[in-house]
N, C-alpha and C positions, 0 to 999 in steps of 0.2 A: 350520559354518553360514556362508553368505555374508551378511555384515553390510552391507546396503545402506542407502540413505537412509530408506526406509520403516520399516525395523526401528529405526533410530535415532530417528525421529519417535515411534513407538509407545513406545519406551523412555523418551523424554523425558516423554511424557504420563503414563506409569506413575509416574515419579518425582514429577511434580507432584501426581498423585492421592494418593500416600502422604504427601507433605508437607502437603497440605490436610487430610487425615484426622487427622493427629497434632498439628496446630498450631492448629486452629480450636476455639473453645469453643461453637459452635452445632451442634446435632444435624443440622440440614439440610445444613450445609457438610461435616460429617463424612460423611454419607451421599453427598453429591455427589462427594467425593474418592474414596470406594470405588467408586462407579459409573464415574468417570473411569478408574480403574485397570482395572476390568472390561472396558470397551469398548476399551481399548488393549491389554490382554493377550491377548484372544481372537485378533485378527488377527496378533499377534506370533508365536504358536506354531502357528497354523493354516497348513497348506500345501495342496497340491492332492491329497493322498492321501485315500482314503476313510476310513482309520482316524483320521487327524487331524481330519477334518471331523466325524466322529461324536463324538470326544472333546471337540471344541470345543462341540458342541451340548449334551452332557451337562454340561460346565462352566457353560455359560450358563444352563441350566435350574436347576441347583442354586444358583448364585450369585444368579440372579434371584429364586428363591423365598426365599432367606435375606434378600435386600435388601428384598423386599416385606414380610416379617415384621418386619424391623427398622424400616422406615418406619412400619408400622402401630402398633408399640409406642411409637415416639417420639411420634407424633401424639396417641395417647390418654394417654400419660404427661404431656403438657402439660395435660390436663384432669383426670385422676384419678391420684392417687398410690397405686398398687396393687402389692402383692407379686406378684400373678399376671402383670401386664404386665412387671414387672422380670425375672421368671423367663423369659418368652418372649423378652425382649430378649437375655438371656444365651444362650438356645437358638439364636437366629438367628446370633449371633456364633460360637458353637461349630460350627454347621453350616457357616458360611463357612470356618472353619479346617479342617474335616475331622476334628474331634476325635471320638473314640469316645463313644457308639455311633453317631454320625452320620458314619462314616468310609468307608462302602462305596463311595461315589462317587469317592473319591480314586484307587482302583486302576483304575477304568475310564477315568480321565482321563490318568494318567501314561503309559499305554501308547502314546499318540499324540503325546508330546512328545519333543523332542530335549533334550540335556543343558543347554543354556543356558536353555531355557524351564523345565526342571525346577528349576534353581537358583533362578530367580525365583519359581516356584510354592512351593517349600519355604521360602523366606526372606522376600522382600519382600512377597509377598501375605499372609503371616501377620502381618506387623508391625502394621497398623492394627487388626485385631480384637483382638490381644493387648493393644495399647495401650489400647483402650476397656475391655476386661475388667479391666485393672489399676485402673481408676477406679470400678468397680462393686463394692460390698461385698456379695458373694454367695458362699456356701460352695459351692465346686466340687470338693470332695474326691471325690465319687462319680465325677465325670468323669475325675479323675486316675487313679483305680483302673481304670476302664474302658479308658483309653488305655494304661496299663501292661500290662494283660492282653492286649488285642487286638493292640497293637503288637508285643509280644514273641512270643506264640504264633503269630500269623498268618504271621510271616516264616519259620517253620520249613519250610514246604511249597513254597517258591518258589525258583526259580533265576534269575529275571529281576532284573537289578540295579536297574531302575527301580522295580519293585514292592518289592524289598527296601528301597530307600531310602524308599518310601512308608510301609512299616510302621515303619521307623526314625523317620520324621517323626511318625507317630502316637504312637510310644513317647516321643519327646522332648517332644511336646506335654504329656504328663503331668507331666514335670519343670517345664516352663515355666508351666503353669497353676498348679501348686502354689506357684511362686515369685511369683505375680502381686501378692501383698501387698507385696513389697519391690521397688520399681522398679529400684533399682540392681542388685540381684542377678539379676533375670530378664533385664534388658538385657545383663548380662555373660554369662549363659548363652546367650542368643540370639546374641550376637556370636561367641562361641566355637564354637557349633554351625554357624553360617553359614560361619565360617572353615574348619572341617574339611570341610563339604559342598562348598565351592568347590574345594578341592584334590582331593577324591575325584572330582568330576565332570570336572575337568581331566584326570585320569588316564584316566577312562573315554573321554573324547572323543579324547585323543591316541592311544589304542590301538584305538579302535573297539569297545570291549567293551560288549555288551548282555546277554549271558547267561553263566552260570557254565560251561556246557559248551563255551564257546569256548576254554577252556584246553586241552581235549582235542584241538582242531583245530590250534592253533598256539600255541606257548609264548612267554613273554617271556624276555628275558635275565635273568641272575641279579640284577643290580643293580635292575632294574625290578620283579622279583618281590619283592625285599626291601622296596622302596618301597611296593608295593601291600599287602604284609603289614603294614607299620607303619601305613599310613593306615587300613586297616580295623580293626586292633586299637585304634587311637586313637579311631576313631568308635564302636567298641563299648564303650569305657570300660574297657579292660583295663589293669591296672597293669603297668609304671609310665608309661603313655602320658599324653599331654596330656588326652585325653578322660576318663580316670579322675579326674584332679584336678578337672575341672569337675563330674563326677557326685558326687564325694566332698563337695563344698561343699553340694550339695542334701541329701545324706543327713545330714550333720552338722547342717544347719539344721533338718531334721525331728526329729532326736534332741534338740536343744536346746529345741525347742518342745514336747517330750513327745508328739509324734505317732508313737508307737511302731508303731501299726497301719500307717500310711502308710510308715514306715521299713522295715517288714518287706516290704511290697509293692515298694518301690523296690529293695531288695537282691535279693530272690528273682527278680523278673522282669528285672533287669539281668543276672543270670546266664544267663537264657534267651537274651537278646539277644547276649550274649557268645558263646554256642554257635554261632549261625549266622554270626556274623562270623569266628569262628575257622575254621569249616568253609570259608568262601570263601577266606580267606588261606592255609589249609593246602593247598587244591587248587592255588593259584597257585605254592606252593613245591615241592610234590611233583611237579607236572607241568612244572617249569621246564625250559626249553630255552635253549640258548645262541644259537639263531637267532631273530632278531627277526621278528615277524609281518610278512607282506607288506603289510598295510594300516595299519601303524604310521606315523604322521606324524613325530613327533619327541618327545623326552623333555624335559620342562621341567626345567631344572637347579634352579630354585628350588623345584619340586615335590619333588625329592629332598632338597633342603635342609630343607624343612618336615618331611619324613618323619623325618629324624634330629633335628630340633628337637623333634618330638613324642616321640621316644624318650628324649631326655636332659633334657627340661624338668622332669619331675616331681621329681627330687632337689633342684632349685633352689627348688621351692615350699616345702620345709621351711625353707630358709635365709631365704626372704622372710617366712614366717609367724613366724619367731623374732625378727624385727625389731619386731614389734608387741606 
């Protein structure tokens, strides 16, 4: 993407909107910060194509509906302290996040975004609603289960990398929402997930990958295929990768809290997610070619370093855990 001054201006306003949403103690200012992010993000990813314009309209309608419901609940909560209003406030934030079962709009939006917009959509746009939900004492375990089920099973039938990452985002929202009671732990999981998504999108952008069947048309060199394999296995949470260590923290936390039912869902549906990540990484290795694709730009050396960091990080976690 050509990063011009307009894109930089919109990115600055998005940053300001996120800061306002997470730093103010007034509901009106929180709502204003999220609206500032919304009106800055839509022109950021919208271009002159018909698909992008349609996706931006879908995104605006869904976010506008969730913001209207949020402002309605905030206004009436100032007058009445009602469990019903509190529930709808949580529903508005979950709709803004794209959490299951309010997740169908996500896959209609991601198809019109490029990878830099997808990274912002999956990370920065989710931070203010998650931050607000962490301060609302409401049992969201049913939405955790919905996110785990729909995010894992839905990705089995898709070969588009953007939609696969969309289902992966819905699945990881289940982990994040479950950890919202502990601010330090969900922030750690969010940062680790954003870190992995950043490098995966860098790899997709550098090689122009959008669909799984592109590996049949032109292959990657051996070292790049191994890097792609390690990145996807880490994002899928397969041992001994970095992503497995992050998922293991959540599963251990659920076991220590005696939430065995949630622990069962976390383990079982993590295996399903591992399946379609292994499928993608296996295709990249089996169809490996020593000729680099014609539309490949360059290989980030630090991206390859992260791949091997993800591979060898897990054994050091046991050394760090033994220090406490």
